[in-house]
MIDOSE-1310 file (N, C-alpha, C; in nm, 2 decimals, decimal comma, always signed):
residues 178
mstf	-4,43/-0,17/+1,73/-4,41/-0,21/+1,59/-4,26/-0,20/+1,56; -4,20/-0,31/+1,55/-4,05/-0,31/+1,52/-4,02/-0,36/+1,38; -4,12/-0,37/+1,29/-4,10/-0,42/+1,16/-4,02/-0,31/+1,08; -3,90/-0,34/+1,03/-3,83/-0,25/+0,94/-3,75/-0,33/+0,84
yqnk	-3,72/-0,27/+0,73/-3,63/-0,33/+0,62/-3,54/-0,22/+0,58; -3,41/-0,26/+0,55/-3,32/-0,16/+0,51/-3,22/-0,21/+0,41; -3,15/-0,12/+0,34/-3,04/-0,14/+0,26/-2,93/-0,05/+0,30; -2,83/-0,03/+0,22/-2,71/+0,05/+0,26/-2,75/+0,20/+0,28
riri	-2,85/+0,25/+0,21/-2,88/+0,39/+0,22/-3,00/+0,43/+0,30; -3,10/+0,35/+0,30/-3,22/+0,38/+0,36/-3,28/+0,27/+0,44; -3,38/+0,30/+0,52/-3,46/+0,19/+0,59/-3,61/+0,24/+0,58; -3,70/+0,14/+0,59/-3,84/+0,17/+0,60/-3,88/+0,11/+0,73
rpye	-3,97/+0,18/+0,80/-4,02/+0,13/+0,93/-4,16/+0,19/+0,95; -4,24/+0,13/+1,03/-4,37/+0,19/+1,06/-4,36/+0,33/+1,13; -4,46/+0,41/+1,11/-4,46/+0,54/+1,17/-4,46/+0,53/+1,32; -4,40/+0,63/+1,39/-4,40/+0,65/+1,53/-4,45/+0,79/+1,56
enda	-4,50/+0,80/+1,68/-4,56/+0,93/+1,72/-4,46/+1,05/+1,71; -4,33/+1,02/+1,73/-4,23/+1,13/+1,72/-4,19/+1,16/+1,58; -4,26/+1,11/+1,48/-4,23/+1,13/+1,34/-4,30/+1,26/+1,29; -4,39/+1,32/+1,37/-4,47/+1,43/+1,32/-4,39/+1,55/+1,27
agmf	-4,29/+1,59/+1,34/-4,20/+1,70/+1,30/-4,13/+1,68/+1,18; -4,07/+1,56/+1,16/-3,99/+1,52/+1,04/-4,09/+1,51/+0,92; -4,20/+1,46/+0,94/-4,30/+1,45/+0,83/-4,34/+1,59/+0,79; -4,37/+1,68/+0,89/-4,41/+1,81/+0,86/-4,31/+1,89/+0,78
ecvs	-4,18/+1,88/+0,82/-4,07/+1,94/+0,75/-4,06/+1,89/+0,61; -4,07/+1,76/+0,59/-4,06/+1,70/+0,46/-4,17/+1,74/+0,37; -4,30/+1,74/+0,41/-4,41/+1,78/+0,33/-4,41/+1,93/+0,30; -4,38/+2,01/+0,41/-4,38/+2,15/+0,39/-4,29/+2,20/+0,28
qsik	-4,17/+2,14/+0,28/-4,07/+2,19/+0,17/-4,10/+2,13/+0,04; -4,20/+2,04/+0,03/-4,24/+1,98/-0,10/-4,39/+2,00/-0,14; -4,46/+2,09/-0,07/-4,60/+2,11/-0,10/-4,63/+2,14/-0,24; -4,55/+2,24/-0,30/-4,57/+2,28/-0,44/-4,58/+2,16/-0,53
emka	-4,49/+2,07/-0,52/-4,48/+1,96/-0,61/-4,58/+1,85/-0,57; -4,60/+1,82/-0,44/-4,68/+1,71/-0,40/-4,83/+1,74/-0,41; -4,88/+1,86/-0,39/-5,02/+1,88/-0,38/-5,09/+1,86/-0,52; -5,01/+1,86/-0,63/-5,07/+1,83/-0,76/-5,11/+1,69/-0,78
ylpw	-5,05/+1,60/-0,69/-5,07/+1,46/-0,71/-5,13/+1,38/-0,59; -5,12/+1,44/-0,47/-5,16/+1,37/-0,35/-5,28/+1,44/-0,29; -5,39/+1,37/-0,27/-5,51/+1,44/-0,22/-5,50/+1,49/-0,08; -5,41/+1,43/+0,00/-5,40/+1,47/+0,14/-5,30/+1,59/+0,16
vhdr	-5,24/+1,64/+0,06/-5,15/+1,75/+0,07/-5,22/+1,88/+0,02; -5,21/+1,99/+0,10/-5,28/+2,11/+0,07/-5,20/+2,23/+0,12; -5,23/+2,35/+0,08/-5,16/+2,47/+0,11/-5,15/+2,50/+0,26; -5,25/+2,45/+0,34/-5,26/+2,48/+0,48/-5,22/+2,35/+0,56
fslq	-5,14/+2,27/+0,50/-5,09/+2,14/+0,56/-5,02/+2,18/+0,69; -5,06/+2,11/+0,80/-5,01/+2,15/+0,94/-4,94/+2,03/+1,01; -4,88/+2,06/+1,12/-4,82/+1,96/+1,21/-4,94/+1,87/+1,26; -5,05/+1,93/+1,29/-5,17/+1,84/+1,33/-5,21/+1,74/+1,22
dckn	-5,20/+1,78/+1,09/-5,23/+1,69/+0,99/-5,13/+1,57/+0,99; -5,01/+1,60/+1,03/-4,91/+1,49/+1,04/-4,94/+1,40/+1,16; -4,97/+1,46/+1,27/-5,01/+1,38/+1,39/-5,13/+1,29/+1,36; -5,23/+1,35/+1,28/-5,35/+1,27/+1,25/-5,31/+1,15/+1,15
wiyn	-5,22/+1,18/+1,06/-5,18/+1,08/+0,96/-5,11/+0,97/+1,04; -5,02/+1,00/+1,13/-4,95/+0,90/+1,20/-5,04/+0,82/+1,29; -5,13/+0,89/+1,36/-5,23/+0,81/+1,44/-5,31/+0,71/+1,36; -5,36/+0,76/+1,24/-5,44/+0,67/+1,15/-5,35/+0,56/+1,10
aqmi	-5,23/+0,58/+1,07/-5,14/+0,48/+1,02/-5,12/+0,37/+1,13; -5,10/+0,42/+1,25/-5,08/+0,32/+1,36/-5,21/+0,24/+1,39; -5,33/+0,31/+1,38/-5,45/+0,24/+1,41/-5,49/+0,14/+1,30; -5,46/+0,16/+1,17/-5,50/+0,07/+1,07/-5,40/-0,04/+1,05
wptg	-5,28/-0,03/+1,09/-5,18/-0,13/+1,07/-5,23/-0,27/+1,12; -5,28/-0,28/+1,25/-5,32/-0,41/+1,30/-5,44/-0,47/+1,23; -5,51/-0,39/+1,15/-5,63/-0,45/+1,08/-5,58/-0,53/+0,96; -5,46/-0,51/+0,91/-5,41/-0,58/+0,79/-5,46/-0,52/+0,66
rqyd	-5,52/-0,40/+0,66/-5,57/-0,34/+0,54/-5,48/-0,24/+0,48; -5,38/-0,19/+0,56/-5,29/-0,09/+0,51/-5,17/-0,09/+0,60; -5,05/-0,07/+0,53/-4,92/-0,07/+0,60/-4,84/+0,05/+0,55; -4,83/+0,15/+0,63/-4,76/+0,27/+0,60/-4,62/+0,27/+0,66
fvie	-4,52/+0,31/+0,58/-4,38/+0,31/+0,63/-4,32/+0,45/+0,61; -4,23/+0,49/+0,70/-4,15/+0,60/+0,69/-4,03/+0,56/+0,60; -3,98/+0,64/+0,51/-3,86/+0,62/+0,44/-3,76/+0,72/+0,51; -3,65/+0,66/+0,57/-3,55/+0,75/+0,64/-3,41/+0,71/+0,60
ergm	-3,32/+0,81/+0,60/-3,18/+0,78/+0,58/-3,13/+0,69/+0,69; -3,03/+0,61/+0,66/-2,96/+0,53/+0,76/-2,85/+0,62/+0,81; -2,79/+0,57/+0,92/-2,68/+0,64/+0,98/-2,72/+0,74/+1,09; -2,64/+0,83/+1,12/-2,66/+0,92/+1,23/-2,78/+1,01/+1,21
akrf	-2,79/+1,07/+1,09/-2,90/+1,17/+1,06/-3,04/+1,11/+1,07; -3,06/+0,99/+1,02/-3,19/+0,93/+1,02/-3,30/+1,03/+0,97; -3,27/+1,11/+0,87/-3,36/+1,21/+0,82/-3,48/+1,15/+0,76; -3,60/+1,20/+0,79/-3,73/+1,16/+0,73/-3,73/+1,21/+0,58
lggv	-3,74/+1,11/+0,49/-3,74/+1,14/+0,35/-3,87/+1,13/+0,28; -3,96/+1,05/+0,33/-4,09/+1,03/+0,27/-4,16/+0,92/+0,32; -4,26/+0,87/+0,24/-4,34/+0,75/+0,29/-4,36/+0,66/+0,17; -4,39/+0,53/+0,21/-4,42/+0,43/+0,12/-4,52/+0,33/+0,19
glln	-4,61/+0,28/+0,12/-4,71/+0,19/+0,18/-4,79/+0,10/+0,09; -4,85/+0,00/+0,16/-4,94/-0,09/+0,09/-5,08/-0,06/+0,13; -5,17/-0,03/+0,04/-5,30/+0,02/+0,06/-5,40/-0,09/+0,01; -5,52/-0,08/+0,06/-5,63/-0,18/+0,01/-5,57/-0,32/+0,01
vnpp	-5,50/-0,36/+0,11/-5,44/-0,50/+0,11/-5,56/-0,60/+0,12; -5,56/-0,69/+0,02/-5,65/-0,79/+0,01/-5,58/-0,91/-0,05; -5,50/-0,99/+0,03/-5,41/-1,09/-0,02/-5,48/-1,18/-0,13; -5,42/-1,20/-0,24/-5,27/-1,18/-0,26/-5,24/-1,05/-0,33
yail	-5,33/-0,95/-0,32/-5,31/-0,82/-0,39/-5,30/-0,70/-0,30; -5,25/-0,59/-0,35/-5,24/-0,46/-0,27/-5,21/-0,35/-0,37; -5,23/-0,23/-0,33/-5,19/-0,11/-0,40/-5,07/-0,05/-0,34; -4,98/-0,01/-0,41/-4,86/+0,06/-0,36/-4,87/+0,21/-0,37
gywl	-4,83/+0,28/-0,27/-4,83/+0,42/-0,27/-4,69/+0,47/-0,22; -4,65/+0,59/-0,27/-4,52/+0,64/-0,23/-4,51/+0,79/-0,25; -4,43/+0,85/-0,17/-4,40/+1,00/-0,19/-4,26/+1,02/-0,13; -4,20/+1,13/-0,18/-4,06/+1,16/-0,13/-4,04/+1,31/-0,13
rtdf	-3,97/+1,36/-0,04/-3,94/+1,50/-0,03/-3,87/+1,54/-0,16; -3,90/+1,66/-0,21/-3,86/+1,70/-0,34/-3,70/+1,71/-0,36; -3,63/+1,75/-0,26/-3,49/+1,76/-0,27/-3,41/+1,63/-0,27; -3,49/+1,52/-0,26/-3,42/+1,39/-0,27/-3,47/+1,31/-0,39
tgkg	-3,56/+1,37/-0,47/-3,61/+1,29/-0,59/-3,49/+1,28/-0,69; -3,51/+1,18/-0,77/-3,41/+1,15/-0,88/-3,29/+1,08/-0,84; -3,28/+1,03/-0,72/-3,17/+0,96/-0,66/-3,19/+0,81/-0,64; -3,30/+0,76/-0,69/-3,33/+0,62/-0,67/-3,38/+0,57/-0,54
itte	-3,41/+0,67/-0,45/-3,45/+0,64/-0,31/-3,59/+0,58/-0,31; -3,68/+0,63/-0,39/-3,82/+0,58/-0,39/-3,82/+0,44/-0,44; -3,74/+0,41/-0,55/-3,74/+0,28/-0,61/-3,68/+0,18/-0,50; -3,58/+0,22/-0,43/-3,52/+0,13/-0,33/-3,62/+0,11/-0,22
acql	-3,70/+0,21/-0,17/-3,80/+0,20/-0,07/-3,91/+0,10/-0,11; -3,95/+0,11/-0,24/-4,05/+0,02/-0,29/-4,00/-0,13/-0,29; -3,88/-0,14/-0,33/-3,82/-0,28/-0,33/-3,82/-0,34/-0,18; -3,79/-0,25/-0,09/-3,80/-0,30/+0,05/-3,94/-0,33/+0,10
vfef	-4,04/-0,25/+0,05/-4,18/-0,29/+0,08/-4,21/-0,42/+0,01; -4,16/-0,45/-0,10/-4,19/-0,57/-0,17/-4,14/-0,69/-0,09; -4,03/-0,68/-0,02/-3,98/-0,78/+0,07/-4,08/-0,81/+0,18; -4,13/-0,70/+0,24/-4,23/-0,72/+0,34/-4,36/-0,78/+0,29
akev	-4,40/-0,73/+0,17/-4,52/-0,78/+0,11/-4,51/-0,93/+0,08; -4,40/-0,98/+0,04/-4,38/-1,12/+0,01/-4,36/-1,20/+0,13; -4,27/-1,16/+0,22/-4,23/-1,24/+0,34/-4,34/-1,24/+0,44; -4,40/-1,13/+0,47/-4,49/-1,12/+0,58/-4,64/-1,14/+0,54
lgle	-4,67/-1,08/+0,43/-4,81/-1,08/+0,38/-4,84/-1,19/+0,28; -4,74/-1,24/+0,21/-4,76/-1,34/+0,11/-4,83/-1,28/-0,01; -4,81/-1,15/-0,04/-4,87/-1,09/-0,16/-4,80/-1,14/-0,29; -4,88/-1,14/-0,39/-4,83/-1,19/-0,52/-4,84/-1,08/-0,63
eiti	-4,92/-0,98/-0,61/-4,94/-0,88/-0,72/-4,96/-0,74/-0,65; -4,90/-0,64/-0,71/-4,91/-0,50/-0,66/-4,96/-0,42/-0,78; -5,06/-0,33/-0,75/-5,11/-0,23/-0,84/-5,05/-0,10/-0,80; -5,00/-0,02/-0,90/-4,95/+0,11/-0,88/-5,03/+0,20/-0,97
ymse	-5,08/+0,31/-0,92/-5,14/+0,41/-1,01/-5,10/+0,55/-0,97; -5,10/+0,64/-1,07/-5,06/+0,78/-1,05/-5,12/+0,86/-1,16; -5,12/+0,99/-1,14/-5,17/+1,09/-1,24/-5,09/+1,07/-1,37; -5,15/+1,08/-1,48/-5,08/+1,06/-1,61/-4,98/+1,17/-1,63
gnag	-4,99/+1,28/-1,55/-4,89/+1,39/-1,56/-4,77/+1,37/-1,46; -4,77/+1,27/-1,38/-4,67/+1,25/-1,28/-4,55/+1,17/-1,34; -4,46/+1,24/-1,41/-4,36/+1,17/-1,48/-4,26/+1,09/-1,39; -4,24/+1,15/-1,27/-4,15/+1,08/-1,17/-4,21/+0,95/-1,13
siai	-4,33/+0,95/-1,09/-4,40/+0,82/-1,05/-4,41/+0,72/-1,16; -4,43/+0,77/-1,28/-4,43/+0,68/-1,40/-4,30/+0,61/-1,42; -4,19/+0,69/-1,40/-4,05/+0,64/-1,42/-4,03/+0,54/-1,31; -4,07/+0,56/-1,19/-4,05/+0,46/-1,08/-4,12/+0,33/-1,11
ankl	-4,25/+0,34/-1,15/-4,32/+0,22/-1,19/-4,24/+0,14/-1,29; -4,19/+0,21/-1,39/-4,12/+0,14/-1,50/-3,99/+0,08/-1,44; -3,91/+0,15/-1,36/-3,79/+0,10/-1,30/-3,82/-0,02/-1,22; -3,93/-0,03/-1,15/-3,97/-0,14/-1,07/-4,01/-0,26/-1,15
gaky	-4,02/-0,24/-1,29/-4,06/-0,35/-1,37/-4,21/-0,37/-1,38; -4,29/-0,28/-1,34/-4,44/-0,29/-1,35/-4,48/-0,27/-1,49; -4,59/-0,34/-1,53/-4,64/-0,33/-1,66/-4,76/-0,24/-1,67; -4,76/-0,15/-1,77/-4,87/-0,06/-1,79/-5,00/-0,14/-1,82
vetk	-5,11/-0,11/-1,76/-5,24/-0,18/-1,78/-5,34/-0,09/-1,86; -5,36/+0,03/-1,80/-5,46/+0,12/-1,86/-5,46/+0,26/-1,80; -5,53/+0,35/-1,87/-5,55/+0,48/-1,81/-5,69/+0,50/-1,78; -5,73/+0,54/-1,66/-5,87/+0,56/-1,62/-5,89/+0,71/-1,62
knhe	-5,99/+0,76/-1,69/-6,03/+0,90/-1,69/-6,09/+0,94/-1,56; -6,05/+1,06/-1,52/-6,11/+1,12/-1,40/-6,11/+1,03/-1,28; -6,00/+0,96/-1,26/-6,00/+0,86/-1,15/-5,98/+0,92/-1,01; -5,90/+1,03/-1,00/-5,87/+1,09/-0,87/-5,92/+1,24/-0,88
fvdg	-5,96/+1,29/-0,76/-5,98/+1,43/-0,75/-5,88/+1,49/-0,65; -5,79/+1,57/-0,71/-5,68/+1,63/-0,63/-5,66/+1,77/-0,66; -5,65/+1,85/-0,55/-5,63/+2,00/-0,56/-5,73/+2,06/-0,65; -5,85/+2,02/-0,64/-5,96/+2,08/-0,72/-5,97/+2,04/-0,86
qqln	-5,90/+1,93/-0,90/-5,90/+1,89/-1,04/-5,92/+1,74/-1,05; -5,99/+1,69/-1,15/-6,01/+1,55/-1,18/-5,88/+1,51/-1,26; -5,82/+1,40/-1,21/-5,70/+1,35/-1,28/-5,72/+1,22/-1,35; -5,67/+1,21/-1,47/-5,66/+1,08/-1,53/-5,54/+1,00/-1,47
crfy	-5,56/+0,87/-1,45/-5,46/+0,80/-1,38/-5,41/+0,68/-1,46; -5,28/+0,66/-1,47/-5,22/+0,54/-1,53/-5,21/+0,43/-1,43; -5,25/+0,31/-1,47/-5,24/+0,19/-1,38/-5,14/+0,09/-1,43; -5,06/+0,04/-1,33/-4,95/-0,05/-1,36/-4,97/-0,17/-1,27
rlsl	-4,93/-0,29/-1,31/-4,93/-0,41/-1,23/-4,79/-0,47/-1,22; -4,76/-0,52/-1,10/-4,63/-0,58/-1,08/-4,65/-0,72/-1,01; -4,59/-0,82/-1,07/-4,60/-0,95/-1,01/-4,48/-0,97/-0,91; -4,52/-1,02/-0,79/-4,41/-1,04/-0,69/-4,37/-1,19/-0,68
ks	-4,44/-1,27/-0,77/-4,40/-1,41/-0,77/-4,26/-1,43/-0,83; -4,19/-1,52/-0,77/-4,05/-1,54/-0,81/-4,04/-1,63/-0,93
Protein backbone atom coordinates (compact mmCIF):
# COMPACT_ATOMS: atom_id res chain seq x y z
CA UNK A 1 0.00 0.00 0.00
CA UNK A 2 1.80 3.12 -1.15
CA UNK A 3 -1.11 5.57 -0.95
CA UNK A 4 -0.09 8.71 0.92
CA UNK A 5 -0.89 12.42 0.95
CA UNK A 6 1.20 15.16 2.48
CA UNK A 7 1.62 18.84 3.11
CA UNK A 8 4.59 20.78 4.51
CA UNK A 9 4.22 19.43 8.08
CA UNK A 10 2.59 16.02 7.96
CA UNK A 11 1.71 13.10 5.79
CA UNK A 12 -0.95 10.44 6.03
CA UNK A 13 -0.37 6.90 4.85
CA UNK A 14 -1.83 3.43 5.40
CA UNK A 15 -0.71 1.54 8.49
CA UNK A 16 2.33 -0.71 8.22
CA UNK A 17 3.27 -3.61 10.51
CA UNK A 18 6.20 -1.67 11.97
CA UNK A 19 3.84 1.10 13.22
CA UNK A 20 2.85 -0.84 16.36
CA UNK A 21 5.53 0.66 18.64
CA UNK A 22 4.82 4.23 17.49
CA UNK A 23 1.09 3.76 17.88
CA UNK A 24 1.56 2.24 21.34
CA UNK A 25 3.73 5.16 22.48
CA UNK A 26 1.24 7.62 21.04
CA UNK A 27 -1.84 6.08 22.67
CA UNK A 28 -0.09 5.29 25.96
CA UNK A 29 0.87 8.90 26.59
CA UNK A 30 -2.70 10.00 25.75
CA UNK A 31 -4.86 7.31 27.40
CA UNK A 32 -6.28 9.66 30.03
CA UNK A 33 -7.69 12.03 27.41
CA UNK A 34 -8.56 9.48 24.71
CA UNK A 35 -10.36 6.80 26.71
CA UNK A 36 -13.24 9.17 27.49
CA UNK A 37 -14.10 9.41 23.78
CA UNK A 38 -12.76 6.36 21.93
CA UNK A 39 -14.22 2.90 22.62
CA UNK A 40 -11.01 1.09 21.65
CA UNK A 41 -8.80 2.91 24.19
CA UNK A 42 -8.70 1.49 27.74
CA UNK A 43 -6.43 1.48 30.79
CA UNK A 44 -4.79 -1.84 29.85
CA UNK A 45 -4.14 -0.82 26.24
CA UNK A 46 -1.19 -2.89 24.99
CA UNK A 47 1.28 -3.31 22.17
CA UNK A 48 -0.76 -6.33 21.10
CA UNK A 49 -3.85 -4.07 20.79
CA UNK A 50 -1.81 -1.96 18.36
CA UNK A 51 -0.73 -4.99 16.37
CA UNK A 52 -4.36 -6.14 16.17
CA UNK A 53 -5.50 -2.67 15.09
CA UNK A 54 -2.89 -2.55 12.34
CA UNK A 55 -3.71 -6.06 11.15
CA UNK A 56 -7.42 -5.20 10.96
CA UNK A 57 -6.70 -1.91 9.19
CA UNK A 58 -4.64 -3.74 6.58
CA UNK A 59 -7.26 -6.47 6.11
CA UNK A 60 -10.23 -4.12 5.71
CA UNK A 61 -8.51 -1.66 3.32
CA UNK A 62 -8.93 -3.87 0.20
CA UNK A 63 -12.66 -4.33 0.93
CA UNK A 64 -13.30 -0.62 0.32
CA UNK A 65 -15.34 -0.30 3.53
CA UNK A 66 -12.73 1.48 5.64
CA UNK A 67 -9.46 3.36 5.09
CA UNK A 68 -7.25 4.00 8.11
CA UNK A 69 -4.23 6.28 7.87
CA UNK A 70 -1.31 7.07 10.17
CA UNK A 71 -0.70 10.76 10.76
CA UNK A 72 3.06 11.31 10.93
CA UNK A 73 5.49 14.19 10.96
CA UNK A 74 7.41 14.79 7.78
CA UNK A 75 11.17 15.03 7.79
CA UNK A 76 13.72 12.93 9.59
CA UNK A 77 11.71 12.14 12.72
CA UNK A 78 8.58 10.79 11.00
CA UNK A 79 7.03 10.64 14.47
CA UNK A 80 3.70 8.82 14.77
CA UNK A 81 1.17 11.49 15.77
CA UNK A 82 -2.21 9.80 15.48
CA UNK A 83 -4.72 8.39 13.08
CA UNK A 84 -7.40 9.49 10.66
CA UNK A 85 -9.72 7.42 8.56
CA UNK A 86 -12.86 6.91 6.56
CA UNK A 87 -15.31 4.45 8.08
CA UNK A 88 -18.51 2.86 6.81
CA UNK A 89 -17.57 3.86 3.27
CA UNK A 90 -20.63 3.61 1.06
CA UNK A 91 -20.02 5.93 -1.91
CA UNK A 92 -20.81 8.72 -2.17
CA UNK A 93 -20.78 8.84 1.67
CA UNK A 94 -18.46 7.94 4.56
CA UNK A 95 -17.84 8.70 8.22
CA UNK A 96 -14.64 10.48 9.26
CA UNK A 97 -12.74 9.47 12.38
CA UNK A 98 -9.58 10.98 13.87
CA UNK A 99 -7.40 10.97 16.95
CA UNK A 100 -4.14 12.68 17.88
CA UNK A 101 -1.59 12.29 20.63
CA UNK A 102 -2.32 14.78 23.40
CA UNK A 103 0.97 16.68 23.28
CA UNK A 104 0.30 17.66 19.64
CA UNK A 105 -3.30 18.83 19.99
CA UNK A 106 -4.20 22.47 19.38
CA UNK A 107 -1.67 22.91 16.55
CA UNK A 108 -3.94 22.33 13.55
CA UNK A 109 -2.49 18.91 12.77
CA UNK A 110 -5.77 17.00 12.91
CA UNK A 111 -7.47 19.57 10.69
CA UNK A 112 -4.64 19.26 8.16
CA UNK A 113 -4.79 15.45 8.29
CA UNK A 114 -8.55 15.54 7.65
CA UNK A 115 -8.03 17.82 4.66
CA UNK A 116 -5.52 15.31 3.27
CA UNK A 117 -8.05 12.51 3.77
CA UNK A 118 -10.62 14.59 1.87
CA UNK A 119 -8.23 14.71 -1.11
CA UNK A 120 -8.08 10.90 -1.05
CA UNK A 121 -11.85 10.66 -0.56
CA UNK A 122 -12.56 12.83 -3.62
CA UNK A 123 -9.75 11.71 -5.94
CA UNK A 124 -9.69 7.97 -5.25
CA UNK A 125 -13.13 7.14 -3.87
CA UNK A 126 -15.30 9.81 -5.49
CA UNK A 127 -16.97 10.62 -2.18
CA UNK A 128 -19.30 13.60 -1.99
CA UNK A 129 -20.29 13.82 1.67
CA UNK A 130 -18.63 13.09 5.00
CA UNK A 131 -20.32 12.60 8.36
CA UNK A 132 -18.39 13.43 11.51
CA UNK A 133 -19.65 12.63 14.98
CA UNK A 134 -18.21 12.93 18.45
CA UNK A 135 -19.26 13.06 22.09
CA UNK A 136 -20.97 16.33 22.89
CA UNK A 137 -18.30 16.80 25.58
CA UNK A 138 -15.38 16.54 23.16
CA UNK A 139 -14.68 20.24 22.61
CA UNK A 140 -11.52 19.58 20.57
CA UNK A 141 -13.30 17.38 18.03
CA UNK A 142 -16.21 19.82 17.81
CA UNK A 143 -13.72 22.62 17.05
CA UNK A 144 -12.11 20.51 14.31
CA UNK A 145 -15.49 19.80 12.68
CA UNK A 146 -16.21 23.53 12.69
CA UNK A 147 -12.75 24.40 11.28
CA UNK A 148 -13.34 21.91 8.48
CA UNK A 149 -16.56 23.73 7.58
CA UNK A 150 -18.86 20.88 8.60
CA UNK A 151 -22.45 21.81 9.43
CA UNK A 152 -24.08 20.67 12.66
CA UNK A 153 -27.02 18.32 12.00
CA UNK A 154 -28.23 16.89 15.32
CA UNK A 155 -27.35 15.41 18.69
CA UNK A 156 -28.23 11.76 19.22
CA UNK A 157 -28.81 10.67 22.83
CA UNK A 158 -26.87 7.65 24.12
CA UNK A 159 -25.30 7.03 20.71
CA UNK A 160 -21.94 5.57 21.87
CA UNK A 161 -20.91 3.42 24.82
CA UNK A 162 -17.39 4.44 25.87
CA UNK A 163 -15.46 3.73 29.07
CA UNK A 164 -18.58 2.44 30.81
CA UNK A 165 -20.78 5.41 29.90
CA UNK A 166 -23.44 6.20 27.32
CA UNK A 167 -22.47 9.31 25.37
CA UNK A 168 -24.63 11.78 23.53
CA UNK A 169 -23.04 12.50 20.17
CA UNK A 170 -23.10 15.56 17.96
CA UNK A 171 -23.38 14.86 14.21
CA UNK A 172 -21.95 17.07 11.48
CA UNK A 173 -22.00 16.83 7.68
CA UNK A 174 -19.47 18.13 5.21
CA UNK A 175 -19.92 18.31 1.46
CA UNK A 176 -16.87 17.45 -0.64
CA UNK A 177 -18.49 18.68 -3.83
CA UNK A 178 -16.56 21.55 -5.38
